[in-house]
C-alpha positions in Angstrom: 23.1 24.8 1.3 21.7 21.3 1.6 23.0 18.7 -0.5 19.7 15.9 -0.5 21.0 12.3 -0.9 18.9 10.2 -2.9 18.3 6.9 -1.5 17.2 5.1 -4.9 20.9 5.5 -5.6 21.1 2.4 -3.3 20.0 -0.7 -4.6 18.4 -1.8 -1.6 16.6 1.0 -0.9 15.1 1.3 -4.3 14.0 -2.1 -4.2 11.7 -1.3 -1.0 10.2 1.4 -2.8 6.2 0.9 -2.1 5.4 1.1 -5.7 8.7 0.0 -7.4 11.1 1.9 -8.9 10.0 5.7 -8.9 10.8 8.4 -11.6 12.4 11.4 -9.9 9.9 13.7 -12.6 6.5 13.4 -12.9 4.9 12.2 -16.2 1.6 11.5 -17.7 -0.2 8.5 -15.6 -1.2 6.8 -18.9 2.4 6.7 -20.3 3.6 5.3 -16.7 0.9 2.6 -16.1 1.5 1.5 -19.8 5.4 0.9 -18.7 4.2 -0.7 -15.9 2.1 -3.1 -17.8 -1.3 -1.9 -16.1 -3.4 -1.0 -19.3 -4.6 -4.8 -19.9 -8.3 -5.2 -20.8 -10.4 -7.8 -19.2 -13.7 -9.4 -20.0 -16.3 -11.1 -17.8 -17.4 -14.6 -18.9 -20.6 -16.2 -16.8 -19.6 -18.7 -14.1 -20.5 -22.0 -15.4 -20.4 -25.8 -14.0 -20.9 -29.3 -15.6 -22.9 -31.6 -13.6 -20.9 -34.6 -12.6 -23.8 -37.2 -11.1 -25.3 -38.8 -13.9 -28.2 -39.8 -11.9 -28.7 -36.1 -11.6 -28.5 -35.5 -15.3 -27.3 -38.2 -18.2 -26.2 -35.1 -20.7 -23.0 -33.3 -20.3 -24.4 -30.0 -21.2 -22.5 -26.6 -19.2 -25.1 -25.0 -16.9 -25.2 -21.3 -16.1 -27.0 -20.5 -13.2 -29.1 -17.7 -13.3 -31.3 -15.3 -11.3 -35.0 -16.9 -11.3 -36.7 -13.7 -10.2 -36.5 -9.9 -9.6 -34.9 -7.3 -11.4 -31.7 -9.3 -12.1 -33.9 -12.5 -13.6 -31.9 -14.6 -16.2 -28.6 -12.5 -15.6 -25.7 -15.2 -14.7 -25.8 -15.4 -10.6 -21.8 -15.3 -11.0 -19.2 -14.2 -13.4 -15.1 -14.4 -13.7 -12.9 -11.3 -14.1 -10.2 -12.8 -17.0 -7.4 -10.7 -18.3 -7.5 -10.9 -22.2 -3.9 -11.2 -22.9 -2.9 -13.7 -20.4 -6.2 -15.4 -19.9 -5.3 -15.4 -16.0 -8.4 -14.9 -13.7 -8.4 -11.8 -11.7 -11.4 -12.5 -9.3 -15.3 -13.6 -9.4 -18.2 -11.6 -8.6 -22.1 -11.8 -8.5 -23.9 -11.6 -11.7 -24.8 -8.1 -11.2 -21.4 -6.5 -10.4 -20.6 -3.6 -12.4 -18.0 -4.2 -15.1 -15.0 -2.2 -16.2 -13.0 -3.1 -19.0 -9.2 -2.1 -17.8 -7.8 0.1 -15.1 -7.4 2.8 -18.0 -10.4 4.9 -16.0 -8.3 5.3 -13.2 -5.4 6.9 -15.3 -7.7 9.2 -16.8 -9.1 10.2 -13.6 -5.5 10.6 -12.1 -4.2 12.7 -14.8 -7.1 15.0 -14.9 -6.7 15.3 -11.2 -3.0 16.2 -11.3 -1.4 16.1 -14.8 2.0 15.5 -15.7 2.8 14.4 -11.9 2.6 10.7 -11.7 6.0 9.1 -10.5 5.0 5.2 -10.3 2.7 2.8 -10.9 2.6 -1.0 -9.6 0.6 -4.3 -10.3 0.1 -6.6 -7.6 -0.1 -10.4 -8.2 -1.4 -10.9 -11.8 -2.8 -7.8 -11.8 -5.6 -8.1 -9.2 -4.9 -4.6 -7.7 -3.1 -1.7 -8.8 -1.4 1.3 -7.2 -0.3 4.6 -8.7 1.8 7.7 -7.1 1.8 11.0 -7.9 3.9 14.1 -6.1 1.6 16.6 -5.3 4.1 19.8 -4.0 7.5 20.4 -3.4 9.5 18.4 -1.1 9.4 19.4 2.6 13.1 19.7 4.3 13.0 18.5 7.6 16.6 19.5 8.3 19.9 17.8 7.8 19.2 16.4 4.3 15.8 14.6 5.9 13.4 15.2 3.0 9.7 13.8 2.5 7.6 14.1 -0.3 4.1 14.6 0.1 2.2 12.1 -2.3 -1.3 11.1 -3.4 -1.6 7.3 -3.7 -4.5 6.1 -5.9 -5.4 2.2 -5.2 -8.1 0.0 -7.1 -8.9 -3.2 -8.0 -10.3 -5.9 -10.6 -11.4 -8.4 -7.4 -13.1 -6.1 -5.4 -10.7 -5.8 -2.8 -10.0 -2.4 -3.0 -12.4 0.3 -4.0 -11.2 3.2 -6.2 -9.5 5.6 -3.4 -7.1 8.2 -3.1 -4.9 8.1 0.1 -2.3 10.6 0.8 1.2 9.2 1.8 4.8 10.5 2.8 7.6 9.4 1.0 11.0 9.8 2.9 14.2 10.1 0.7 16.6 8.7 3.3 15.3 5.3 3.4 12.4 5.2 0.9 9.9 4.8 3.5 6.2 5.4 2.0 4.1 6.3 5.4 0.7 6.0 4.4 -1.5 8.4 6.6 -5.1 8.3 7.7 -8.3 8.1 5.8 -9.1 8.1 2.1 -9.0 11.3 1.0 -12.0 10.0 -1.2 -13.8 6.8 -2.6 -15.6 5.9 -5.6 -16.8 3.2 -7.7 -15.3 2.4 -10.9 -18.3 2.6 -13.1 -19.3 6.4 -11.7 -18.9 9.7 -13.8 -15.4 10.8 -13.1 -15.7 14.3 -14.2 -14.5 16.2 -11.6 -14.6 19.7 -11.4 -11.6 22.3 -10.5 -13.3 22.5 -6.9 -13.3 19.0 -6.3 -9.4 18.6 -7.5 -8.8 22.2 -5.0 -10.2 20.4 -2.4 -8.3 17.0 -2.9 -5.1 19.0 -3.0 -5.5 21.5 0.1 -6.8 18.4 2.3 -3.7 16.2 1.2 -1.0 19.2 1.8 -3.0 20.4 5.1 -2.3 16.8 6.3 1.3 16.7 5.1 2.0 19.7 6.8 0.7 18.8 10.2 2.8 15.6 9.7 5.6 17.7 8.9 5.1 19.7 11.9 4.8 17.0 14.1 7.8 15.1 12.7 10.2 18.2 13.1 8.9 18.5 17.1 9.9 14.8 17.2 13.3 15.8 15.4 14.2 18.4 18.3 13.8 15.6 21.0 16.7 13.6 21.7 16.3 9.8 22.3 18.8 7.4 23.9 20.1 3.9 22.8 18.5 2.7 25.9 15.4 4.5 25.5 15.0 3.1 22.1 15.4 -0.6 23.8 12.8 0.2 25.8 10.4 1.3 23.3 11.2 -2.3 21.4 10.2 -4.0 24.5 6.9 -2.0 25.1 5.9 -2.9 21.0 7.0 -6.2 20.9 6.6 -7.4 24.9 7.9 -10.8 26.7 6.1 -13.8 25.7 4.3 -15.0 28.9 3.4 -18.9 29.0 0.2 -20.2 27.4 -2.4 -21.6 30.1 -1.5 -24.7 31.5 2.5 -24.2 30.7 4.9 -23.3 32.7 7.6 -22.2 30.2 7.7 -20.5 27.4 8.7 -22.1 24.5 11.8 -21.3 22.4 10.3 -20.2 19.1 8.0 -17.5 20.4 11.5 -16.0 22.1 12.8 -16.4 18.8 10.0 -14.5 17.1 10.1 -11.6 19.5 14.0 -11.5 19.7 13.8 -11.3 15.5 11.7 -8.5 15.6 13.5 -6.4 18.3 16.3 -7.0 16.2 15.4 -5.4 13.1 14.3 -2.3 14.6 17.5 -2.2 16.4 19.7 -2.5 13.0 17.4 0.1 11.7 17.8 2.3 14.4 21.5 1.8 13.8 21.3 3.2 10.5 19.2 6.3 11.2 21.5 7.4 14.1 24.5 6.7 11.7 23.1 9.6 9.8 21.0 11.8 11.7 20.8 13.1 15.5 19.4 10.5 17.7 16.0 11.2 18.0 12.6 10.7 18.5 11.6 11.0 14.8 14.6 8.8 14.2 13.0 6.0 16.6 9.8 6.2 14.7 11.3 5.6 11.0 13.6 2.6 12.6 10.3 1.0 13.9 8.4 1.9 10.6 11.1 1.0 8.5 12.0 -2.4 10.0 8.1 -3.2 10.1 7.7 -2.3 6.1 10.7 -4.2 4.7 11.2 -7.0 7.4 8.2 -7.9 9.5 5.3 -7.4 7.4 7.3 -9.5 4.5 7.9 -12.5 7.1 11.4 -11.8 6.7 11.6 -13.0 3.1 12.9 -11.4 0.1 10.7 -12.5 -2.5 8.7 -10.0 -4.7 5.6 -12.3 -3.5 6.4 -11.3 0.4 6.9 -7.7 -0.5 3.7 -7.4 -2.3 2.0 -8.8 0.8 3.5 -6.4 3.0 2.9 -3.4 0.6 -0.9 -4.4 1.0 -1.0 -4.7 4.4 0.9 -1.1 4.8 -1.7 0.3 2.3 -4.4 -1.5 4.0 -3.4 0.2 7.5 -2.4 -3.2 9.2 1.1 -1.7 10.7 0.3 -1.9 14.3 4.0 -1.5 15.3 4.4 1.7 13.2 1.2 2.8 14.3 1.7 2.3 18.2 5.1 3.5 18.1 4.0 7.0 16.5 1.5 6.9 19.5 4.2 6.5 22.2 6.8 8.9 20.5 4.5 11.8 19.5 3.0 11.8 23.1 
């Protein structure tokens, strides 16, 4: 009988979970969002200005620029998105941008699609963006206590940087790595009719599970292929090559070597953690690179909440060049 270790019992691992502290059992999406403070409402005041040039106007009346022709004639040119509770500005849009009073619509949609399966929710910044995870199946055991959990990851935003989307991802228990996979399963506007059919729900589930099974099959193949310390050292050099002098220079500045060595060192430290618990394999090598990039390199080696949020956004947006290159090299 295999005993699964829960890495969230480890404080460092728990702090690096992609959407914060994770519930082990699925719950109602709106309840999880409420606990995360994600059910706030917003309003959309018109963007105005007060002319300062007294040669231009002698009064101090606030001006509201508006469309002067076309189907939007009379509508303010621009508007803000402002939280009702804190009065913080979350975004700025054109006057005809469709409005949504809160993130509740996403919670309702997620709950309809996969009831009682939400495990975590996180706001980015002051609430400009929001993400939510749901476990969609039983965990996948790769052997030796290495377990991955197929999930769907919902994302949306008030500042239009994210459209409402559903992505498939994997949560790895050992190191709390969140592996976001491929393209979005679907995207939609937050003002659209979200009455999805059972057939559409079945397709999302089927497609996400197909991707999960393919990824697990690849992981098992990589897990059966031994990988040495020397090979991992060469991998880090391929991923982070030696710096070359800039045109016109004859020497390489020390700061550039420092940055290169720091990236390699963090990958090597994660590799040591992997092989302490699992056999040294290509799968362990991939997770060492992925973990170093997600938890250290993308944060700029800072431990602040802001740095972790920025790293999280980069991971969601697919800006993980080291992990992507490592997977290509190791799975070849």
